[in-house]
C-alpha positions as CSV (number, residue, x, y, z in Angstrom):
1,M,-0.1,0.0,-0.1
2,R,0.9,3.6,-0.3
3,A,2.0,6.0,2.5
4,A,3.3,9.5,3.1
5,A,6.4,8.7,5.2
6,F,9.4,10.5,6.9
7,T,12.2,9.8,4.8
8,A,14.6,12.4,6.1
9,L,14.5,14.5,9.3
10,G,14.3,18.4,9.5
11,G,11.4,19.6,7.2
12,P,8.6,19.5,4.6
13,S,11.2,18.2,1.8
14,G,11.6,14.7,3.9
15,V,8.3,13.8,3.4
16,E,7.9,11.1,0.6
17,A,4.8,8.9,-0.8
18,I,6.2,5.3,-0.6
19,D,5.1,1.4,-1.0
20,V,4.9,0.4,2.8
21,E,4.1,-3.3,3.5
22,T,0.1,-3.6,4.0
23,P,-1.2,-3.9,7.7
24,T,-3.3,-7.1,8.8
25,A,-4.6,-7.7,12.1
26,D,-3.9,-9.2,15.0
27,A,-6.5,-10.2,17.5
28,G,-7.9,-6.9,18.9
29,Q,-7.0,-4.9,16.2
30,A,-8.8,-3.6,13.1
31,I,-7.8,-2.4,9.8
32,V,-9.2,0.8,9.2
33,D,-9.6,2.9,4.9
34,V,-8.3,5.6,6.4
35,E,-10.4,8.3,4.7
36,G,-9.0,11.2,6.2
37,A,-6.1,11.9,8.6
38,S,-5.3,15.4,10.3
39,V,-1.9,16.9,9.8
40,N,-1.1,18.4,13.9
41,R,1.9,20.3,15.4
42,H,3.1,16.7,16.7
43,D,3.2,15.3,13.4
44,L,5.4,18.1,12.7
45,L,7.7,17.9,15.8
46,Y,8.4,14.4,15.0
47,L,9.8,15.5,11.3
48,E,11.4,18.5,12.7
49,G,13.8,15.8,14.9
50,D,11.7,17.2,18.0
51,F,10.7,14.5,19.6
52,R,13.7,12.0,19.4
53,L,13.0,10.5,16.5
54,E,16.4,9.7,14.6
55,E,17.4,8.1,11.4
56,Q,17.4,5.0,12.1
57,H,13.7,5.0,12.8
58,L,12.9,5.8,9.3
59,P,11.0,5.8,6.9
60,F,8.9,7.0,9.4
61,V,4.6,6.9,9.1
62,S,3.3,9.9,11.1
63,G,-0.6,10.5,11.5
64,V,-1.9,10.4,14.7
65,D,-6.0,11.4,13.7
66,V,-7.6,8.7,11.7
67,A,-11.3,8.7,10.4
68,G,-12.3,6.1,7.9
69,T,-14.1,3.0,7.1
70,V,-13.3,-0.8,9.1
71,R,-12.1,-3.3,6.7
72,E,-11.4,-5.9,8.7
73,T,-11.1,-7.1,12.4
74,G,-8.8,-9.6,14.2
75,D,-10.1,-12.1,16.7
76,G,-12.1,-10.9,19.7
77,V,-13.5,-7.8,18.1
78,D,-17.3,-7.2,18.8
79,G,-19.3,-4.5,18.0
80,L,-17.3,-3.5,14.7
81,Q,-18.2,-5.1,11.3
82,S,-16.8,-4.0,7.9
83,G,-17.6,-0.9,6.2
84,D,-18.4,1.0,9.8
85,P,-17.4,4.8,9.7
86,V,-15.1,5.0,12.5
87,V,-12.5,7.9,14.3
88,L,-10.0,7.1,16.2
89,N,-8.7,7.9,19.8
90,P,-4.8,7.5,19.1
91,M,-4.1,6.8,23.1
92,L,-1.9,4.2,23.7
93,T,-1.8,2.7,27.1
94,C,-1.0,-0.3,29.1
95,G,-4.7,-1.3,30.3
96,S,-3.4,-2.8,33.1
97,C,-2.2,0.5,35.3
98,R,-4.5,2.2,38.4
99,F,-5.4,4.9,36.3
100,C,-6.2,2.6,33.0
101,R,-8.1,0.4,35.8
102,D,-10.0,3.5,37.2
103,G,-9.1,6.4,35.0
104,P,-8.3,8.7,33.3
105,E,-6.8,6.7,31.2
106,N,-5.1,9.2,29.7
107,L,-2.3,9.3,33.2
108,C,-1.7,5.9,32.0
109,R,2.3,5.7,33.1
110,E,3.2,3.8,29.6
111,Y,1.0,6.6,28.0
112,S,2.0,7.3,24.4
113,L,0.2,7.9,21.3
114,F,-0.6,5.9,17.9
115,H,1.6,6.6,14.4
116,G,0.3,5.4,11.3
117,G,-2.5,7.3,9.9
118,F,-0.7,9.1,6.8
119,A,-1.2,6.1,4.6
120,E,-4.1,4.0,2.8
121,Q,-4.8,1.8,5.8
122,A,-4.0,1.6,9.4
123,V,-4.1,-1.2,11.8
124,V,-5.3,0.1,15.4
125,D,-6.6,-1.2,18.8
126,A,-10.4,-1.9,17.9
127,N,-11.2,-0.7,21.7
128,R,-10.2,3.0,20.3
129,L,-12.5,3.3,17.8
130,V,-15.6,5.6,18.1
131,P,-18.2,4.8,15.6
132,V,-19.6,7.7,14.0
133,S,-23.0,8.5,11.6
134,D,-22.8,6.8,8.2
135,D,-23.6,10.7,7.4
136,V,-20.8,11.9,9.0
137,D,-18.1,13.7,6.6
138,L,-15.2,12.1,7.5
139,V,-12.5,14.0,5.8
140,A,-14.0,16.5,8.9
141,A,-14.0,14.0,11.4
142,A,-10.2,13.3,11.1
143,A,-10.0,16.7,13.1
144,L,-11.8,15.9,15.8
145,P,-9.3,13.2,17.9
146,V,-6.2,15.5,18.8
147,A,-7.7,19.4,18.4
148,Y,-11.5,18.8,19.4
149,M,-10.7,15.8,22.2
150,T,-7.7,18.1,23.1
151,A,-9.6,21.3,23.9
152,W,-12.8,19.2,25.3
153,H,-10.3,17.7,28.1
154,M,-8.9,21.1,29.1
155,F,-12.5,22.7,29.3
156,R,-13.3,19.8,31.7
157,R,-9.6,20.0,33.9
158,A,-10.5,23.8,34.0
159,D,-13.7,23.7,35.3
160,V,-15.3,25.8,32.8
161,D,-19.0,26.1,32.6
162,A,-21.8,28.1,31.2
163,G,-21.2,32.0,31.3
164,D,-17.3,32.1,32.4
165,T,-14.8,34.1,30.1
166,V,-12.7,32.0,28.6
167,L,-9.3,33.5,27.3
168,I,-7.5,31.3,24.4
169,P,-4.2,32.6,23.0
170,G,-3.2,31.6,19.4
171,A,-7.2,31.0,18.8
172,T,-6.3,30.3,14.8
173,G,-4.7,26.9,15.4
174,G,-6.7,23.9,15.5
175,V,-6.8,23.4,19.4
176,G,-7.7,27.4,19.5
177,V,-10.4,27.0,17.0
178,A,-11.7,24.0,18.4
179,A,-12.1,25.7,21.9
180,T,-13.8,28.9,20.2
181,Q,-16.0,26.8,19.1
182,L,-17.2,24.5,22.1
183,A,-17.2,27.6,24.1
184,D,-19.9,28.5,22.4
185,T,-21.7,25.3,22.3
186,M,-21.4,25.6,26.2
187,G,-22.7,28.8,26.5
188,A,-19.2,30.5,27.3
189,R,-18.0,33.8,26.5
190,S,-14.4,33.7,24.2
191,I,-11.6,35.8,23.8
192,C,-9.9,34.7,21.2
193,T,-6.2,36.3,20.0
194,S,-3.8,36.0,17.3
195,S,-1.2,37.8,16.0
196,S,-3.2,38.0,12.4
197,G,-5.6,40.1,11.8
198,A,-6.9,38.1,8.5
199,K,-6.9,34.8,10.4
200,L,-9.0,36.4,13.9
201,D,-11.4,37.7,11.4
202,R,-12.4,34.0,10.2
203,L,-12.7,33.6,13.8
204,P,-16.7,34.8,14.7
205,A,-18.2,32.6,12.1
206,F,-17.3,30.0,15.3
207,G,-18.7,31.4,17.8
208,A,-15.9,34.0,18.9
209,D,-17.1,37.1,21.2
210,Q,-14.2,39.1,21.9
211,L,-10.8,39.2,19.2
212,I,-7.8,40.5,20.7
213,Q,-4.8,41.3,17.8
214,A,-1.3,41.6,19.4
215,A,2.1,41.1,17.4
216,D,3.8,39.9,20.5
217,V,3.8,38.9,24.2
218,T,4.1,42.4,25.3
219,E,1.6,43.7,23.5
220,L,-0.9,40.8,24.4
221,D,-0.1,41.7,27.9
222,E,-1.0,45.2,27.5
223,K,-4.0,44.6,25.9
224,L,-5.3,42.0,28.1
225,N,-4.6,44.5,31.2
226,D,-7.6,46.4,29.5
227,I,-10.3,43.9,29.7
228,D,-11.8,42.2,32.5
229,P,-10.4,39.1,34.4
230,V,-11.2,35.9,32.8
231,D,-12.3,32.8,34.4
232,A,-10.3,30.2,32.2
233,V,-7.2,30.6,29.9
234,I,-7.3,27.5,27.4
235,N,-3.5,27.4,26.7
236,H,-1.5,25.8,23.7
237,L,1.0,28.2,23.5
238,S,3.0,28.0,26.9
239,G,6.5,30.0,26.6
240,E,6.5,33.5,27.5
241,F,2.5,33.4,27.2
242,T,2.0,31.9,30.3
243,D,2.7,34.5,32.7
244,A,0.7,36.8,30.4
245,C,-2.1,34.6,30.3
246,L,-1.9,34.0,34.3
247,S,-2.2,37.7,34.8
248,A,-5.7,38.1,33.1
249,L,-7.1,35.5,35.4
250,G,-9.0,36.9,38.3
251,R,-9.5,35.3,41.5
252,G,-9.6,31.6,41.5
253,G,-9.0,31.5,38.0
254,R,-7.7,28.4,35.8
255,M,-5.1,27.6,33.1
256,A,-4.8,24.4,31.2
257,I,-1.8,24.3,29.5
258,C,-2.0,21.5,26.8
259,G,1.1,22.2,24.4
260,R,4.7,24.4,23.9
261,T,3.7,25.9,20.7
262,A,5.6,29.0,21.6
263,G,8.0,28.0,23.7
264,Q,9.1,24.6,26.6
265,F,9.8,26.8,29.6
266,S,7.9,29.8,30.9
267,E,8.5,32.5,34.1
268,I,5.7,33.0,36.0
269,D,4.7,35.4,39.1
270,T,4.1,32.9,41.6
271,Q,3.5,35.1,44.5
272,E,0.2,36.2,42.2
273,L,-0.4,32.7,42.1
274,F,-0.9,31.7,45.3
275,L,-1.9,34.9,46.5
276,E,-5.1,35.0,44.5
277,H,-5.5,31.2,44.0
278,K,-5.3,30.8,40.6
279,R,-4.9,26.9,39.3
280,V,-2.0,26.0,36.5
281,I,-3.6,23.0,35.0
282,G,-2.0,20.1,32.6
283,S,-3.6,18.8,30.7
284,T,-2.2,15.9,27.2
285,M,-5.2,14.3,25.1
286,G,-8.5,13.1,26.5
287,T,-10.2,10.1,27.2
288,Q,-12.7,7.8,25.1
289,A,-15.3,9.3,26.6
290,D,-14.3,13.2,26.1
291,L,-13.9,11.5,22.0
292,E,-17.4,10.2,22.5
293,R,-18.4,13.7,23.6
294,V,-17.1,15.7,20.8
295,V,-18.3,12.9,18.3
296,S,-21.9,13.5,19.3
297,F,-21.5,17.5,19.1
298,Y,-20.1,17.1,15.4
299,E,-23.2,14.5,14.7
300,D,-25.3,17.0,16.6
301,G,-23.9,20.0,14.4
302,A,-22.8,21.7,17.6
303,V,-18.7,21.9,16.6
304,E,-17.9,21.4,12.8
305,P,-14.5,21.5,12.2
306,P,-13.4,23.5,9.3
307,V,-11.1,22.0,6.5
308,H,-8.3,24.6,4.8
309,E,-7.6,22.3,2.3
310,T,-6.7,18.4,1.4
311,Y,-3.8,16.9,0.3
312,G,-3.4,13.9,-1.4
313,L,-0.3,11.5,0.1
314,D,2.0,12.8,-2.9
315,L,1.3,16.1,-1.6
316,A,1.6,15.2,2.1
317,G,4.7,17.9,2.4
318,Q,3.0,20.8,1.1
319,A,0.2,19.7,4.0
320,F,3.3,20.3,6.3
321,A,5.1,23.3,4.6
322,D,1.5,25.3,4.9
323,M,1.3,24.1,8.3
324,R,4.9,25.6,8.8
325,D,3.6,28.8,7.6
326,R,1.2,29.1,10.1
327,T,-1.2,31.3,7.1
328,V,-4.0,28.5,7.6
329,V,-7.1,28.4,9.8
330,G,-9.0,25.3,10.1
331,N,-7.5,22.1,9.1
332,L,-4.5,20.4,7.1
333,V,-6.0,17.0,6.2
334,I,-4.5,13.8,4.4
335,T,-7.0,12.5,2.2
336,P,-5.1,9.1,1.2
């Protein structure tokens, strides 16, 4: 079968469509014909060599977001049939630690992520598949696991409720757009930021209530000082943006952090943290129940992942170039 593989590390020129071995399903597994696999910053970091992917691991087929139809299942798989449309929760867990037993399973000590979605077929753990309605657009649904499940889990971790005000820095990225739509769905007020005015202009269509354009963190900090304190922050940027977002929180406010798009390390005012009873909360991906919930939101029309562009396997390198350029709003999807 064909796949878009990393054949060299460093950048988009290292992505190439090649022939790879066709997968077979062992017990507990399923083969999925991939209709769409969303490109995430996680994939880009792998391509750039930021996650200890080394030359000896090449060629490497990334792609953690998978939506498609079941081709076949291995022994011991119940409830799935050939032709069923599905979305994959890409979490890999041990299944036996106390977090796998009692939940939440995304705290598993051996937690990792599936890779292999940028291919015509993917072999996956069948118990991580979530069935979707026959009329669902599987290309758009490919954006649900990483972006929407992550954002929804952050909302839960940050105890966001209807009527709360939520700050979403970097709101034009995948998690940011998802968080904007989810805030609107649940009746929270969103304040969305970006350095690009053109990209910000797209966000009201997704339910954004207030827009803040800022060229850098210093300007953002100044503009955040002019608004009322917020109840929660959905932060995928980290880096120097963390302290500015912490200052924007009101007393008892909560900030959930899921990524490091702007940098791995942050300096914060710890006095402000403890005197004002603020919370900084780490959050990674989400649970099976979280994915089932966002799938239900999509099926009900409450959220709709925007697809900026689709790419065949031969053009997968261009998808990574477009992501690196940060000129798009919405999701980039490989369609094998």
